C-alpha positions in Angstrom: 0.0 0.0 0.0 1.3 3.4 -0.9 0.2 5.9 1.8 1.1 9.5 0.8 0.0 11.3 4.0 -2.5 11.5 6.8 -5.6 12.8 4.9 -7.6 13.7 8.0 -8.4 13.0 11.6 -12.1 12.5 12.2 -13.5 13.9 15.5 -17.1 13.1 16.6 -19.0 16.1 18.0 -22.5 16.6 19.2 -23.0 19.9 17.5 -20.9 21.6 14.8 -22.0 25.1 15.7 -20.8 24.6 19.3 -17.5 22.9 18.2 -16.4 25.1 15.3 -15.7 28.2 17.5 -13.1 26.2 19.5 -11.1 25.4 16.4 -11.5 28.9 14.9 -11.2 31.2 18.0 -8.9 29.2 20.3 -6.8 27.3 17.8 -6.9 29.9 15.0 -7.9 27.5 12.3 -10.4 28.4 9.5 -13.4 26.2 8.7 -13.3 26.0 5.0 -16.1 23.6 4.2 -19.3 22.3 5.9 -21.1 19.5 4.1 -23.8 16.9 4.7 -23.2 13.3 3.7 -26.8 12.1 3.7 -26.1 8.4 3.2 -23.7 8.4 6.2 -26.2 10.5 8.3 -23.5 13.1 9.2 -22.6 16.7 8.8 -19.0 17.5 8.5 -16.8 20.6 9.0 -13.2 20.7 7.7 -10.1 22.6 8.9 -6.6 22.4 7.4 -3.4 22.1 9.5 -0.6 21.9 6.9 -1.4 19.1 4.5 -3.6 17.3 7.1 -7.3 18.1 7.7 -9.4 17.8 10.8 -12.9 16.6 10.0 -15.6 17.3 12.6 -18.5 14.8 12.4 -22.0 15.7 13.7 -24.7 13.0 13.6 -27.9 14.0 11.7 -29.8 11.0 13.0 -30.0 9.1 16.3 -29.2 5.9 14.4 -26.1 7.1 12.7 -22.7 5.5 13.5 -21.5 8.9 14.8 -24.5 9.2 17.2 -23.9 5.6 18.4 -20.2 6.4 18.9 -20.9 9.5 20.9 -23.5 7.7 23.0 -20.9 4.9 23.9 -17.7 6.9 24.2 -18.6 10.6 24.1 -17.2 13.2 21.8 -13.6 12.7 20.6 -11.4 11.1 18.1 -13.4 8.8 15.9 -11.0 7.7 13.1 -7.7 8.2 11.4 -7.7 8.6 7.6 -4.8 7.9 5.3 -4.5 9.0 1.6 -3.5 6.1 -0.6 -1.8 6.9 -3.8 -2.6 3.6 -5.6 -6.3 3.8 -4.9 -8.7 2.6 -2.3 -9.8 -0.6 -4.1 -6.2 -1.7 -4.4 -5.5 -0.9 -0.8 -8.5 -2.8 0.4 -7.5 -5.9 -1.6 -4.0 -5.7 -0.1 -5.4 -5.3 3.4 -7.8 -8.2 3.0 -4.9 -10.4 1.7 -3.1 -9.6 4.9 -6.0 -10.7 7.0 -7.3 -7.3 7.9 -11.1 -7.2 8.6 -12.8 -4.8 6.3 -15.9 -2.7 7.1 -16.2 -1.7 3.4 -15.5 -4.4 0.8 -15.5 -1.7 -1.9 -14.8 2.1 -2.0 -17.8 4.4 -1.6 -18.2 8.2 -1.8 -17.4 10.3 1.2 -17.2 14.0 2.1 -15.3 16.3 -0.3 -15.8 13.8 -3.2 -13.3 11.4 -1.9 -13.5 7.6 -2.5 -13.3 6.0 1.0 -13.4 2.7 2.8 -12.9 1.7 6.5 -10.9 -1.0 8.1 -12.3 -2.6 11.3 -10.6 -1.5 14.5 -10.5 -5.1 15.6 -7.8 -5.6 13.0 -6.0 -2.2 13.4 -5.1 -2.2 17.1 -8.3 -0.4 18.1 -8.0 2.5 15.6 -10.9 2.9 13.2 -8.9 3.4 10.0 -10.2 5.1 6.8 -8.5 4.8 3.4 -9.1 7.8 1.1 -8.3 8.7 -2.5 -9.2 11.8 -4.5 -10.4 10.7 -7.9 -9.5 14.1 -9.3 -5.9 13.4 -8.6 -5.8 10.2 -10.6 
């Protein structure tokens, strides 16, 4: 697998409007994009720190995975996302061949138009891991 960089760090929050001021006013970052990903039942807000992004994730439904995460663990770091240069499908095949448990068997669309897929934390030392590729860069 050819990982080029950490694409983003996903952080689960109860409310974007309450969370964004901390990142902007205290940390001095600029929210450059807010987007709803309807099929994932989440609203996202993005900040850049160098080449890496911070993605805040707010649930839009009580049955979303983010709502369930917050209910179990509270707000906080949800996942770590890596940009893969050779594509998500290829990375998934490589992970599966190495015995990694996949959440997604094939890439799907995520926020900011990225192709994404998740690896199960049971196979990644407890860290929910996302693989990302920007199809515009291919």
